[in-house]
C-alpha positions in Angstrom: 8.4 52.2 17.8 6.9 49.8 15.2 3.8 48.0 16.5 3.8 44.3 15.7 0.5 42.6 15.8 -0.2 39.0 16.6 0.3 36.6 13.8 -3.0 36.2 11.9 -2.3 34.7 8.5 -4.9 35.2 5.7 -7.1 32.3 4.8 -5.7 30.2 1.9 -6.7 27.0 0.3 -3.3 25.5 -0.7 -3.8 23.5 -3.9 -0.3 23.7 -5.2 2.5 21.0 -5.0 3.0 21.5 -1.3 2.8 22.6 1.4 -0.9 22.0 1.9 -3.3 23.1 4.7 -2.4 21.0 7.7 -5.0 18.8 9.2 -6.5 20.7 12.2 -5.9 17.7 14.4 -2.2 17.9 13.6 -2.2 21.6 14.5 -3.9 20.8 17.8 -1.3 18.2 18.6 1.4 20.8 17.9 -0.2 23.1 20.5 0.5 20.6 23.3 2.8 21.6 26.1 6.5 20.8 25.8 8.3 18.0 27.6 11.9 17.5 28.6 13.8 15.5 26.1 14.5 12.6 28.5 11.1 12.6 30.2 9.7 9.1 30.1 6.6 10.4 28.4 8.7 12.0 25.7 10.8 9.0 25.0 7.6 6.9 24.9 6.3 9.2 22.2 9.6 8.8 20.3 9.2 5.0 20.5 5.6 5.3 19.2 6.7 7.5 16.3 9.3 4.8 15.3 6.6 2.2 15.4 4.1 4.2 13.5 6.4 5.2 10.7 7.5 1.6 10.2 3.9 0.9 9.3 3.8 4.0 6.9 7.1 3.0 5.2 5.9 -0.6 5.1 9.1 -1.8 6.8 10.5 -3.8 9.7 13.5 -1.5 9.9 14.6 -0.9 13.5 16.1 2.5 12.5 13.0 4.4 11.5 13.1 7.9 13.1 12.8 11.6 12.6 15.4 14.1 11.5 14.6 17.5 12.8 14.3 19.9 9.9 12.4 20.0 6.6 12.4 17.2 4.1 15.7 18.4 2.7 17.2 17.8 6.1 16.2 14.1 5.8 17.8 13.9 2.3 21.0 15.5 3.5 21.2 13.4 6.6 21.0 10.2 4.6 23.4 11.3 1.9 25.9 12.9 4.3 25.9 9.8 6.5 26.1 7.1 3.7 28.3 8.8 1.0 32.0 8.7 1.7 34.1 11.2 -0.2 35.0 9.7 -3.5 32.1 7.3 -3.6 30.4 6.8 -7.0 26.7 7.5 -7.0 24.2 7.2 -9.8 21.2 9.6 -10.1 18.5 9.1 -12.6 17.3 12.6 -13.2 13.8 13.2 -14.5 13.0 16.5 -12.8 14.3 19.3 -10.5 14.6 17.1 -7.4 16.9 14.6 -9.1 19.1 17.6 -9.7 18.8 18.4 -6.0 20.1 14.9 -5.2 23.1 15.6 -7.5 23.7 18.9 -5.7 23.8 17.4 -2.3 25.8 14.4 -3.3 28.5 16.7 -4.8 28.6 18.6 -1.5 29.3 15.2 0.1 32.3 15.0 -2.3 30.8 12.1 -4.2 31.7 11.2 -7.8 28.3 11.9 -9.3 27.0 10.1 -12.4 23.7 10.8 -14.0 21.3 9.5 -16.6 18.7 11.9 -17.9 15.3 11.7 -19.6 13.0 14.5 -20.8 10.9 16.0 -18.1 7.5 14.4 -18.2 8.8 10.9 -18.6 10.2 8.2 -16.3 12.9 5.6 -16.5 12.5 2.0 -17.5 14.2 -0.3 -15.0 16.5 -1.7 -17.8 18.0 1.6 -18.5 18.9 2.1 -14.8 20.3 -1.4 -14.7 22.5 -0.7 -17.7 23.8 2.5 -16.1 24.5 0.6 -12.8 26.6 -2.0 -14.7 28.5 0.7 -16.6 29.1 3.1 -13.7 29.4 0.5 -10.8 28.2 3.0 -8.2 28.1 2.4 -4.5 24.7 4.1 -4.2 21.7 4.6 -6.4 19.9 7.9 -5.5 16.3 8.2 -6.8 13.3 10.4 -6.4 10.0 8.5 -6.2 7.6 11.4 -6.9 9.1 14.6 -8.5 6.6 17.4 -8.1 8.4 19.6 -10.6 7.2 17.2 -13.4 4.3 15.5 -11.4 5.8 12.1 -12.4 6.1 9.0 -10.3 9.2 6.8 -10.9 8.4 3.1 -10.6 10.8 1.6 -8.0 9.5 -1.9 -7.5 12.1 -3.6 -9.7 15.1 -1.5 -8.7 15.8 -3.1 -5.4 16.5 -6.5 -6.8 18.8 -4.9 -9.5 20.7 -3.1 -6.7 21.1 -6.2 -4.6 22.5 -8.2 -7.6 25.0 -5.4 -8.2 25.9 -4.7 -4.5 24.5 -1.1 -4.6 22.7 0.7 -1.8 19.3 2.0 -2.9 17.9 5.3 -1.6 14.7 7.2 -2.6 13.3 10.6 -1.7 9.6 10.0 -1.0 8.8 13.4 0.3 6.0 14.1 -2.2 4.8 10.6 -2.7 4.4 8.8 0.7 0.9 8.5 1.9 -0.7 9.3 -1.5 1.0 6.7 -3.7 2.1 3.1 -3.0 5.5 2.8 -1.2 6.8 -0.6 0.0 10.3 -0.1 1.5 10.9 -3.8 2.4 9.2 -5.4 -0.5 11.0 -3.1 -3.0 14.4 -3.6 -1.4 14.9 0.0 -0.4 17.9 0.6 1.9 17.0 4.2 2.8 14.0 6.4 2.4 13.4 10.0 3.6 10.2 11.9 3.5 8.4 15.0 4.8 5.1 15.9 6.4 3.9 18.8 4.3 2.3 16.9 1.4 0.2 13.7 1.6 0.8 13.2 5.3 -1.2 16.4 6.0 1.2 18.2 8.3 3.6 21.2 8.3 7.1 21.2 7.0 9.8 20.8 9.7 10.2 17.1 10.4 11.7 14.5 8.1 10.8 10.8 8.7 13.7 8.4 7.7 14.0 4.7 7.5 17.2 2.7 7.1 17.7 -1.0 6.3 20.1 -3.1 8.4 22.7 -3.0 5.7 22.4 0.8 5.4 22.6 1.2 9.2 25.7 -1.0 9.3 27.4 1.2 6.6 26.6 4.3 8.7 27.8 2.6 11.9 31.2 2.0 10.3 31.6 5.8 10.3 30.4 6.2 14.0 31.8 8.9 16.2 30.8 10.0 19.7 31.4 13.6 20.7 34.0 14.6 23.3 32.2 15.5 26.5 29.8 12.6 26.3 32.2 9.9 25.1 33.1 7.1 27.5 35.7 4.3 27.3 32.8 2.0 26.2 32.3 4.1 23.0 34.4 2.8 20.1 34.8 4.9 16.9 33.9 3.4 13.6 36.5 1.9 11.2 35.8 4.3 8.4 35.9 8.0 7.6 33.9 10.3 10.0 30.6 11.7 8.8 31.4 15.3 7.9 28.4 16.9 9.6 27.5 17.0 13.2 23.9 17.8 12.9 23.2 15.4 10.1 25.2 12.5 11.5 22.8 9.7 11.5 25.0 7.5 13.6 24.7 10.0 16.4 21.0 10.5 15.8 20.5 6.7 16.0 22.3 6.8 19.4 19.9 9.5 20.5 16.8 7.5 19.4 18.2 4.2 20.6 18.1 2.8 24.1 21.2 4.7 25.3 19.5 8.1 24.5 22.9 9.5 24.0 22.6 13.3 23.8 22.8 14.8 20.3 20.3 17.6 20.0 17.1 18.7 21.8 14.3 17.0 20.0 11.9 19.4 18.2 9.0 18.4 20.5 6.2 20.2 18.8 7.3 18.8 15.4 7.5 15.3 16.9 3.9 15.7 18.1 2.9 16.8 14.6 4.7 13.8 13.0 3.1 11.4 15.4 -0.4 12.8 14.7 0.2 12.7 10.9 1.1 9.0 11.2 -1.7 8.2 13.6 -4.3 9.7 11.3 -3.0 7.9 8.3 -2.9 4.6 10.1 -6.4 5.2 11.5 -7.6 5.7 7.9 -5.5 2.8 6.6 -2.5 3.4 4.3 -4.1 1.7 1.3 -7.3 3.7 1.9 -5.3 6.9 2.0 -3.6 6.0 -1.3 -7.0 5.3 -2.8 -8.4 8.6 -1.5 -5.6 10.5 -3.2 -6.2 8.6 -6.4 -9.9 9.4 -6.4 -9.4 13.1 -5.9 -6.5 13.2 -8.3 -8.5 11.5 -11.0 -11.4 13.9 -10.4 -9.0 16.9 -10.8 -7.6 15.3 -14.0 -11.1 14.8 -15.4 -12.1 18.3 -14.5 -9.1 19.8 -16.2 -9.8 17.7 -19.3 -13.4 18.9 -19.3 -12.1 22.5 -19.5 -10.2 21.6 -22.7 -6.9 22.1 -20.9 -3.9 19.9 -21.8 -2.2 17.9 -19.1 1.6 17.7 -19.0 3.7 14.5 -19.1 3.1 10.8 -19.4 -0.2 10.4 -17.6 0.4 6.6 -17.1 3.1 7.7 -14.5 1.4 10.7 -13.0 1.5 11.0 -9.2 -1.9 10.6 -7.6 -1.5 13.9 -5.7 -0.2 16.4 -8.2 -1.2 17.3 -11.8 0.7 19.4 -14.4 -1.6 21.6 -16.5 -0.3 23.2 -19.7 -0.8 26.9 -19.6 -2.9 27.8 -22.8 -1.3 30.0 -25.5 -1.9 33.7 -24.9 -2.5 33.3 -21.1 -0.2 34.7 -18.5 0.2 31.9 -16.1 1.4 34.2 -13.2 -1.6 36.5 -13.8 -3.9 33.5 -13.4 -2.1 32.4 -10.2 -2.4 35.9 -8.9 -6.1 36.2 -9.5 -6.7 32.7 -8.0 -5.0 33.9 -4.9 -6.4 37.4 -4.6 -10.0 36.7 -5.7 -10.5 33.1 -4.5 -7.8 32.7 -1.8 -6.6 29.5 -3.7 -3.0 28.9 -4.3 -1.8 26.8 -7.3 1.8 26.3 -8.2 4.1 27.2 -11.1 7.1 25.0 -11.9 10.9 25.1 -12.3 13.6 25.2 -15.0 12.4 24.3 -18.5 8.8 24.1 -17.3 8.7 27.5 -15.6 5.9 29.6 -17.1 4.7 26.6 -19.1 2.7 24.6 -16.6 0.7 25.0 -13.5 1.0 22.4 -10.8 -2.2 21.6 -8.9 -2.1 19.4 -5.8 -4.8 17.2 -4.3 -3.0 15.9 -1.2 -3.2 15.4 2.5 -6.0 17.3 4.2 -6.8 18.9 0.9 -7.5 15.6 -0.9 -11.2 16.3 -0.6 -14.1 16.8 -3.0 -14.9 20.3 -1.9 -11.3 21.4 -2.5 -11.2 19.9 -6.0 -14.6 21.5 -7.0 -13.7 24.9 -5.6 -10.4 24.9 -7.4 -11.9 23.9 -10.8 -14.7 26.5 -10.5 -12.2 29.3 -9.6 -9.8 28.3 -12.4 -12.7 28.3 -15.0 -13.8 31.7 -13.8 -10.4 33.3 -14.0 -9.6 31.8 -17.4 -12.9 33.0 -18.8 -12.3 36.4 -17.3 -8.9 36.6 -19.2 -10.4 35.6 -22.5 -9.7 31.8 -22.6 -13.2 30.4 -23.1 -13.8 27.1 -21.2 -17.0 25.2 -21.8 -19.2 26.5 -19.1 -19.4 24.1 -16.2 -17.8 21.3 -18.1 -14.9 20.9 -15.7 -17.2 20.5 -12.7 -19.4 18.1 -14.6 -16.5 16.0 -15.6 -15.2 15.9 -12.0 -18.7 14.9 -10.7 -18.7 12.1 -13.3 -15.3 10.9 -12.1 -16.5 10.9 -8.5 -19.6 9.0 -9.6 -17.5 6.4 -11.4 -15.3 6.0 -8.3 -18.4 5.5 -6.1 -19.7 2.8 -8.4 -16.4 1.0 -8.4 -16.3 1.1 -4.6 -19.9 -0.3 -4.4 -19.2 -3.0 -7.1 -15.5 -3.6 -7.1 -15.9 -6.6 -9.5 
């Protein structure tokens, strides 16, 4: 008989585009004992989660809750619940995860329209507005931070454009929330979904979602209550049923709402994780967390420049928490990643599609948005590259990162 040992994963410093090392306090929260799904303590924690994530999303939305599953579960729940078959949707694609929104929307039987831009760039609001006027979509589907290109799409002007044209406005903030500014209400977002495994400092497996009143009303028009729990007081919606049971946000809203109408057994340990991720970020302060990610992202950017390595994309629109590094000519990018992992226990990422084998993606996010993590990664990368024949100026990357930290410290002391 095969002998299976207790799980004991090797030590890794996860400095790729996510997941990252979870904050130990989140892991401790996950180790808490389970509760019944209708225990008053459990429903109290659910209510606290709703309140905390309103603060993280910067919203007053009543329907701010968790979808059990990875961040993709949150995306699919929103799209499946909002898109009716035949709806026109518009997707500005500037990386792999815009393509994912197209993939899911097609499976919702939407009529998908796209505008595209070279990977490494972002869209001007005017181009998106022109496409909205041409296509007349019911929904605009966007990605805020696309880790495949490391770019951050500006969203602040799009909500007003969508309102003028009677378009629902959704964004996937999985990779951006907590490390970059996100203002759901001020920017006019109707739906946002996210994940824990990046700037929020947790594990993958729970997807925070927030819905505006107008988005919730659109979902309610498709409401359906399962046989077996339906009563004469439950009225079906006036529009086409949501073609998923698990990802039916109308039923999930009933479960998180006062009625606590049975839908699924809440993933208790993941709820505890999501609650602790939010608690820690609110304790730090959302603006302070964004500033922390910028400080460490800027230091990584400076260090990479000090090593005479080129950076990918339009740096004006780089995410605070992920950096694309162009792989130097004559260097095998996968060999570098392999040596970083085997010799230093540090993971950095590759990329997808047209960027596969052309850039590394290095993350500074969540629990790993720390000075020691940045310095260790720069030192290891310099050592591996020198070992493989690409000569970096000795110690220049570390010196540049130190200088960046010094500049940030002086700004914090003398903000004027």
